[in-house]
N, C-alpha and C positions, 0 to 999 in steps of 0.2 A: 624539250624542244622537238618538234616533229621533223621527220625527214622531208626532203624536197618532194617526194612522190605524194605525200599527204597534202602538201600545199597545192600542188598542181591539180590533183584529183578534186580537191575542195573547190577550186575555181572552176574546173571543168564541169562539175555538177551544177554550178550556178549559171554558167553561160551556155551549157548544152552541147558544145562541140569544140574540138581542138582548133578548128579553123577560126571560130569566134574568139577563142582565147588569144590566139596568135595575133589577131587583128588589133588588139589593144597594146601589144608590146613594142617597145622602142628597140632600135638597133643602134649600138654605138658606132662611132667612126672607127675605121681601121687605123693602124699605125701609119700607113701610107697616106691616108686622107688627112690625119692630124698634121703630118709633116708638110703636106702640100699647101696648107693655109699660110698666108704671110703673117708677120708679126702685127701689122696694123689691124688685121681681122681679130686677133686675140685681144688686143688692147681695147678696140671698139666694143667687143662683146662683153668684156669684163666691166667696162664703164657703163654700158647699157644695163647690166645687171645691178650695178650699184644704184643707178638712178631709178630703176624699176622698184627697188625695195620701198615698200610703204606707199607706192603710187599705182594707179591703174596703168597696166602695161601699155595699153593703146595710147595713152597720153604721152608716155615717154617715146614710144615708137614713132608717133606722128611728128615728134620734134627731132628725131634722130638725124635727118638730113642737115638740120641746122647745127647739131653737134659735130657732125663730120666736117663741116666747113670751119666751124670755130676752132676745132682742134687739129687742123692741118691733116685731115684724113686719118687721124690717129697714128701717124708715124711716131713710134715710141721715142726715137732720138730727138725729133723736133719738139714733141710735147714736153719731154724732160727738160729741154732748154728754154721753155717759155719763161719770160721775165715776170717779175712781180707786177709790173705795169700791165703786161698783156693779160695776166690773170685777173687783176682788178677790173680791167675793162670789160671782162665777160659778164660782170654783174649788171651791165647796161645793155646786154645783148638779148633782145626779146625773142630771138629765134631758138633759144635754149631754155632749160629750166634753171632758174637762178637760185640754186641752193648752194650757199658758199662752201659748206663743209664737203659736199659731194664734188663741187667744181675743183676744190683743192686736191681731192683724192685722185683726180685724173693725172695731174702732173706727178704726184707721188707714185702712183701705180706705174706710170711710164718709166720712172727711174728704177722701180722694182723689177720691171720686165727687162730693162736694159742689162741689169746685172745677170739675169738668167741667160739672156741672149749671148752675152760675153762668155759665159761658162759652157753653154750647150749648143751654141750656133743659132738656135731659133727657139721660140716658145713651143712650136709644134714638135720639134725633136725632144724637148724636155718632157712634154706631156706624154708623148708616145712611149718613152722608156720608163715612165713611172709605173710601178707594178700595181695592178688592181688589188692585189692581196694586201696592200697597205695604203688604201686610198684615204683613210682617215688621217694619215700622216700628211698627205697633201692638203687636206682641209686645214690642218693645224698650221702648216707653213703659210698658206694663203692668208689665214687670219692674223698670224704673227707678223709676217713681213709686208703684207699688203695693207691697204687702207679701205675701211668700210666693207670688209669681207668676212665679218663675223656671222654667227648664226648659220642660216642656210645659204647665204649669198655665195660663198665659195663653192659649195656643191652645185648650186644652180648654174653658176658660170660654167663649171665643168660639163654639166648636162647640156648647156646651150651650145658648146663648141663640139660636143660629141664624145668627150672623154668618158669612159665607162665609170659610173659611180652610182651608189644609192643615195637617196635624199631622205632626211628625217622629217617627212611630212607627218601631219597629225595621224593619218590612217596608219602609216608605217609604225609609228611609235606605239599605237594601240595594239597592232599586230605583234610587235616585239614583246610587249608586256604579256599578251596572251600566250606567247611561246615560252614565257618564263626566262627570257634573256635579260631583261631589265625590269625594274619596278617603277621607273619614271623616265622622262625624256633624258637620254644620255647626254651629259654635258661634261663629264670628267673623262680624263684619258683612260682610266680603268674601264668605265662603261663603254666608251667608244671602241676600245680594243675587244671587249666581249662581243659587241655587235659585229665588228669586223670578222672575228673568229667564226661567228655563226654564218655570215655571208660566205666566207671562204669554204666552210663545210658544205653549204648548199651548192656553191659553184662547182666544187669537186664532184658532188653527187650528180649534178645535172649537166655540166658542161655549158651552162648558160652564163651570159654576162650579168654583172651586178644590177644593172638597170632593170633587166627583165625579172630577176628574182625579187627586186624591190617592188615592182609593180604587181607581181603575182601575190606577194605576201600582203600588200595593202588591200588587194581585192578579197582577201579572206575575211576581212572585217567590214568592208564597205563597198558594195556595188549595187 
C-alpha cells in the first residue's frame, strides 16, 4: 500500500497543478451544518437516493416535487403514520414513480429514522457524532435497519447529505486492488474493515476527509 504522498503526487502529475487537483475534490459538511438540517431533509434525501437506484437521476429529480407533496413534505412522524389505504392510493398517483417496493420503503425508513430521532434528538445530531474512522459500520447499520439501502445506496445517501464517507465506485475498487488492500470488491465485514483501516491511515497522514482521499485514489486509475 502506497502512502498518501504517492497518491497525491500521482494525481498531481496527471493534472498538472495543485489548483487543478483541488478543483475536483468535494468538501464534506461540518458537524454544525449536519445538525442544522431538519429531519425532513434527511428523509427526503434518503428516499430520493432509494428511487434513484437503477434509474436516471434526472427522471427521479423531475418527479421529486410530486413526492414531496405525496409524502407530506417527508415529515418523518407523519410519513411513519401513513395508513395502508394511504399507501395503496399512491400507486394511482401519476406525479410519483409507482414502484411499490420503493414506495413501501418510504414509510419503513420514516419509522427507522423516528427511532434514531428519539435516541439522538435529530438525524443531523446522530450523523454529526458518528466517527469517520468507522464509517463502514454506519453503512452496515443503514443496510440492516433501513430498507432498500444495500450496495452503495447507504454511502451515496451519506455523500448526498454531506456526511464524510468514501464510496466503493468501480474506479475506487480498481484502485484498492492496485494498492493490494483487497483482491475483489469488498463485501465482507473483514474486507470492509481492511478498507476502512487503509483510509484511516491515509487520513492520518494527510489530514484530509475520506471523500477527498476516495476521489484522489480513484483518479490514480481513471482520469
